[in-house]
Every structure is written in structure tokens, then in C-alpha cells.
C-alpha positions in Angstrom: 0.0 0.0 0.0 1.4 3.3 -1.1 1.8 6.0 1.6 -0.6 8.8 1.3 0.6 12.1 0.1 1.0 14.8 2.8 -2.0 17.1 2.9 -1.6 20.3 0.9 -1.5 23.4 3.2 -4.6 25.5 3.1 -4.6 28.8 1.3 -4.9 30.9 4.5 -2.0 29.0 6.2 0.2 29.3 3.1 -0.5 33.0 2.7 0.2 33.7 6.4 3.5 31.8 6.3 4.5 33.8 3.2 3.6 37.1 4.8 5.4 36.3 8.0 8.6 35.4 6.1 8.5 38.6 4.1 7.9 40.7 7.2 10.9 39.1 9.0 13.0 40.0 5.9 11.5 43.5 5.5 12.2 44.7 9.1 16.1 44.7 8.8 15.8 46.2 5.3 13.8 49.1 6.5 16.2 49.7 9.5 19.2 49.6 7.2 17.7 52.0 4.7 16.6 54.5 7.3 20.0 54.4 9.0 21.8 54.8 5.6 19.9 58.0 4.8 21.0 59.6 8.0 24.6 58.5 7.4 24.5 60.0 3.9 22.9 63.1 5.2 25.7 63.5 7.7 28.4 63.0 5.0 26.6 65.4 2.7 28.5 68.7 2.1 25.2 70.6 2.1 24.2 72.7 5.1 20.4 72.4 6.0 20.5 75.7 7.8 22.0 77.5 4.8 19.5 75.8 2.5 16.6 76.9 4.8 17.7 80.6 4.9 18.9 80.9 1.3 20.0 84.5 0.5 18.5 85.6 3.9 21.5 84.0 5.6 23.5 87.1 4.7 21.3 89.2 7.1 21.2 86.6 9.9 23.4 87.1 12.9 25.9 84.4 14.0 24.0 84.1 17.3 20.8 83.4 15.4 22.4 80.8 13.2 24.0 79.1 16.2 20.7 78.9 18.0 19.0 77.4 15.1 21.7 74.8 14.6 21.4 73.9 18.3 17.6 73.7 18.2 17.7 71.5 15.1 20.7 69.4 16.3 22.3 69.4 12.9 25.8 69.3 14.4 25.0 66.3 16.5 26.5 62.9 15.5 24.5 60.9 13.0 23.8 58.1 15.4 22.4 60.6 17.9 20.1 62.2 15.3 19.1 58.7 14.1 18.3 57.6 17.7 16.1 60.7 18.3 14.3 60.1 15.0 13.7 56.4 15.9 12.3 57.2 19.3 9.9 59.7 17.8 9.0 57.3 15.0 8.1 54.6 17.6 5.6 57.1 19.1 4.1 57.8 15.7 5.9 61.1 15.2 7.9 61.6 11.9 9.2 64.9 13.0 8.7 68.4 11.4 9.5 69.5 7.9 11.8 72.5 8.1 10.9 73.4 4.5 7.1 73.3 4.7 7.0 74.3 8.4 4.5 71.4 9.0 4.7 68.0 10.6 6.1 65.5 8.1 3.0 63.3 8.6 0.8 66.2 7.4 3.0 66.8 4.4 2.8 63.2 3.4 -0.9 62.9 4.0 -1.7 65.9 1.8 0.3 64.5 -1.1 0.1 60.7 -0.8 -3.3 60.4 -2.4 -2.3 62.2 -5.6 0.7 59.9 -6.0 -1.4 56.8 -5.5 -3.8 58.1 -8.1 -1.1 58.8 -10.6 0.8 55.5 -10.1 -2.5 53.5 -10.1 -3.8 54.9 -13.3 -0.3 54.7 -14.9 0.0 51.0 -13.9 -3.4 50.2 -15.3 -2.5 52.0 -18.5 0.7 50.0 -18.8 -1.0 46.7 -18.2 -3.8 47.5 -20.7 -1.2 48.4 -23.4 0.8 45.2 -22.6 -2.3 42.9 -22.7 -3.5 44.3 -26.1 -0.2 44.8 -27.9 1.6 41.7 -26.4 -1.2 39.3 -27.2 -1.6 40.7 -30.7 2.1 40.5 -31.4 2.4 36.9 -30.2 -0.7 35.9 -32.1 0.8 37.3 -35.3 4.4 36.3 -34.6 6.8 37.3 -37.4 4.3 39.6 -39.1 4.6 43.4 -39.5 2.6 44.1 -36.4 4.8 41.9 -34.3 8.0 43.6 -35.6 6.5 47.0 -35.2 5.4 46.4 -31.6 8.8 44.8 -30.6 10.8 47.6 -32.2 8.7 50.3 -30.6 8.9 48.6 -27.2 12.7 48.5 -27.3 12.8 52.2 -28.4 10.5 53.4 -25.6 12.3 51.2 -23.1 15.6 53.0 -24.0 14.0 56.5 -23.7 14.3 58.3 -20.4 11.0 59.0 -18.6 11.7 62.7 -18.4 12.3 62.9 -22.1 9.0 61.2 -22.8 7.3 63.6 -20.4 8.9 66.7 -22.0 8.0 65.5 -25.5 4.4 64.8 -24.6 4.2 68.2 -22.8 5.6 70.0 -25.8 3.3 68.2 -28.3 -0.1 67.8 -26.6 0.0 70.8 -24.2 2.1 73.5 -25.9 1.7 72.9 -29.7 -1.7 71.1 -30.1 -3.2 72.5 -26.8 -5.3 69.4 -26.4 -4.5 68.8 -22.7 -3.5 71.0 -19.8 0.2 71.2 -19.0 0.5 71.1 -15.2 -1.3 70.8 -11.9 -4.6 69.2 -11.0 -6.9 72.0 -12.1 -6.9 75.1 -14.2 -6.0 78.5 -12.7 -8.8 79.8 -10.5 -10.9 76.7 -11.1 -12.1 74.4 -8.3 -10.5 71.0 -7.9 -13.3 68.8 -9.3 -13.5 65.3 -10.8 -13.6 66.6 -14.3 -10.6 68.9 -13.7 -8.5 66.2 -12.1 -9.4 63.7 -14.8 -8.4 66.1 -17.6 -5.1 67.0 -15.9 -4.4 63.4 -15.1 -4.5 62.1 -18.7 -1.1 63.3 -19.9 1.1 62.4 -16.8 -0.7 59.0 -16.4 -0.3 58.3 -20.1 3.4 59.1 -20.0 4.0 57.0 -16.9 2.1 54.1 -18.3 3.8 54.3 -21.7 7.2 54.4 -20.0 6.4 51.2 -18.1 4.6 49.4 -20.8 7.6 48.0 -22.8 8.6 45.6 -20.1 5.1 44.2 -19.8 4.6 44.1 -23.6 7.7 42.1 -24.2 7.0 39.8 -21.2 3.4 39.1 -22.3 4.5 38.4 -25.8 7.3 36.0 -24.8 5.2 34.2 -22.2 2.4 33.7 -24.7 4.8 32.4 -27.4 6.2 29.9 -24.9 2.7 28.7 -24.0 1.6 28.4 -27.6 4.5 25.9 -28.2 3.6 23.8 -25.1 2.1 20.3 -25.3 -1.3 21.1 -23.9 -1.8 23.9 -26.5 -0.8 21.5 -29.3 -3.3 19.0 -27.9 -6.0 21.6 -27.8 -5.4 22.4 -31.4 -5.4 18.7 -32.3 -8.9 18.4 -30.8 -10.1 21.0 -33.3 -10.5 24.0 -31.0 -10.7 27.4 -32.6 -7.4 29.4 -32.6 -9.1 32.2 -30.6 -10.2 29.7 -27.9 -6.7 28.2 -27.8 -5.0 31.5 -27.3 -7.4 33.3 -25.0 -8.8 30.4 -22.9 -5.7 28.2 -22.6 -2.3 29.8 -23.4 -3.1 33.4 -22.2 -4.5 32.3 -18.8 -1.4 30.2 -18.0 1.1 32.6 -19.6 0.0 35.6 -17.6 0.6 34.0 -14.2 4.3 35.0 -14.0 3.3 38.6 -14.9 2.0 39.0 -11.4 5.5 38.8 -10.0 6.7 41.3 -12.7 4.3 43.9 -11.4 5.9 43.7 -8.0 9.4 43.9 -9.5 8.5 47.0 -11.4 7.3 48.9 -8.3 10.7 50.7 -7.8 10.7 51.8 -11.5 7.1 53.0 -11.0 8.2 55.1 -8.0 11.2 56.5 -9.9 9.1 57.3 -12.9 6.4 58.9 -10.8 9.1 61.2 -9.3 10.2 62.4 -12.7 6.6 62.7 -14.1 5.4 64.6 -11.1 8.3 67.0 -11.4 7.7 67.7 -15.1 3.9 68.1 -14.8 3.9 69.9 -11.4 1.8 67.1 -10.0 1.3 67.7 -6.2 2.4 64.2 -5.0 4.9 62.9 -2.5 7.5 62.4 -5.3 7.7 66.1 -6.0 8.0 66.7 -2.3 10.9 64.2 -2.2 12.8 66.2 -4.8 12.2 69.4 -2.9 13.3 67.8 0.4 16.5 66.6 -1.3 17.4 69.9 -2.9 16.6 71.8 0.3 18.4 69.3 2.6 15.2 68.7 4.7 16.4 65.6 6.4 13.3 64.8 8.5 11.1 64.9 5.3 13.7 63.2 3.2 14.1 60.3 5.7 10.4 59.8 5.9 10.0 59.8 2.1 12.8 57.3 1.7 11.3 55.1 4.3 7.9 55.4 2.6 9.4 54.4 -0.8 11.1 51.4 0.8 7.9 50.2 2.4 6.0 50.7 -0.9 8.6 48.5 -2.7 8.4 45.8 -0.1 4.6 45.9 0.1 4.4 45.7 -3.7 6.6 42.6 -3.8 4.7 41.1 -0.9 1.3 41.7 -2.7 2.7 40.1 -5.9 3.9 37.0 -4.0 0.5 36.7 -2.2 -1.5 37.0 -5.5 0.8 34.5 -7.2 0.3 32.0 -4.3 -3.5 32.5 -4.5 -3.7 31.8 -8.3 -1.1 29.1 -8.5 -1.6 26.1 -6.1 1.9 24.8 -6.8 3.4 27.8 -4.9 1.3 26.9 -1.9 2.5 23.3 -2.1 6.1 24.4 -2.3 5.7 26.9 0.6 
């Protein structure tokens, strides 16, 4: 009598084990990144007090500058500044932004929603382009459409995001005047759904187009691999229509690995959003990160860097969880 196979772990148990392993890995990563930003800040040649005053520093007295440096603790060792920041962070306090004269939590809360909106719509745009173009290119492998899609994908992949943003801004906002150039609403207009939707089209399209080549090439190659597999050949031998073979069999299995690609592209999405928000004056956290870096606002910069790290780790965790949900083999291996 053959021994029975061990029972397959339940979905909930497998997901919880996966989440626990990822969290145990994420904690030291977050600590190291947050510590690294303080060390780099201490080694930086830029003076936050001078950046805060700007040209007004010429009229400030030495006593006033010394008092501000003491109040801010900018001359303290990096480990002491980091320890104070960690103690405040444990109590839910991210510190105060010297540039915006607001709590860092307020600065982030006012801008996070705009970044999530831009990144979310940009990602959906990239996935839609990839699904349509990638499937069509694989379906007509070797044809003119396949060659055109592949060539265009490689060309866009090599183009910097800020170049695409500036080109789109020049064409659609300046020359054709089809779309607004910046912000979330027109001057002196209320921030409404229609205004935000109109101003979102151009930056979201640029962000989605910049991320689409990776997904297009991935979907095309994954579908080509599945179309050459044995079960697809068997489905064709049974007389199934080509549309059913591609859409119901090959595409469903071929898109499974794309879930992990979404998580792997989160860092590129954040970097792309930073550049797109800067070009289009989109009021998100990415634009505030650039301002914090150029103004040497260490409390805000540290919080933004920590937020970006958590977003990358959360994106990869979500991709792993979704893959475990849709593919039972992952749960069995876990």
C-alpha cells in the first residue's frame, strides 16, 4: 500500500506563512535603509541651515544661526540624530519638515493620495497596453505588427522617462493644446473630478507608456512559450478554434508570471512617478521628495525614503501573495 501524500496546506495558512517570512525580511531592510539615509545626510556637504535661509543668511546674525543649529541638532553625531528620530517614530511622530513648516505626517498625508492616483492609473495604462499589444504581437508572430510592436517597445524602453514627459508636454499641451500642461486643475478653477481627470490624462499616459515595454515584451514571450507547449498543441489537435486556444488556454497560464513582474516594477514606477510629477507639477509625494533633497530637509527626506522602501516591499509582498492565490503549486512548495 502506497503511503498517502501529505495534505496540501490551506490557502490561508500558506499566505500567512508567506507574509510572516516577508515581514521578517522587511524589518532589517527598513532599518538599514533608514540608517543609511542619516549617514549619507551627515556625510553630505550641504548645510540644511544655509538651505533653509537661502540668501537671507547674509542678514542673519551668528548668534541666530548658532541657536537654530542647536535647536535642530544638525551638528550632533549621525547616530544621535538617528536615535532621536527612531524614538519619535516609535511614538508615531515623523518629525517636522523645516521646508514646509509642517509635521512630516501632514506633508505626506496631503500628497500621498495624488501619487497613489497617478501611479495606479499609470500602472493600469501600462497593463492595458501590454495585454492588447503583447497578445496581438504573439498571435501574429513574425508579421509586420509583431515587428513594429517589438521595435517600438525597445525604443521606448531606452528613452528616459523625463524625455517622454517633456516630449508629450511639448506636443499635446504646448503645440496642439489638447490637454493641460500642469497641476490638477486650471488656474482659479475648483478641484473637481472633471478637472482632475483632464489634468491626469497626460502624466498618467506618460508614466504608463514608460512602463509598458517591459510588460509588452514579457506578455509576448510568455504567450509564445505557452503556444508551443504540449497542452496547447493537444487543444489544437482536438479542433478548438485558434481564438479559444490563445485566450482560454495559453493566455491564462502565460499571464501567471506577470504578477511577479508587477511587484518587481514597483521601484521603477516610483522613480518614474518622481520624474513625471516634477515635469507636470503634480502635487504628489515624489515632487516633495525632490524638494526635500534639494533643500536638505532631512526629516522629510528620511520619511519619504522610508515610505518608498515600504512601498517597494509591500508591492513585492502583494505580488507574492497574489501568485500564491492563483497558483496552487506555490502553496504546495511553501
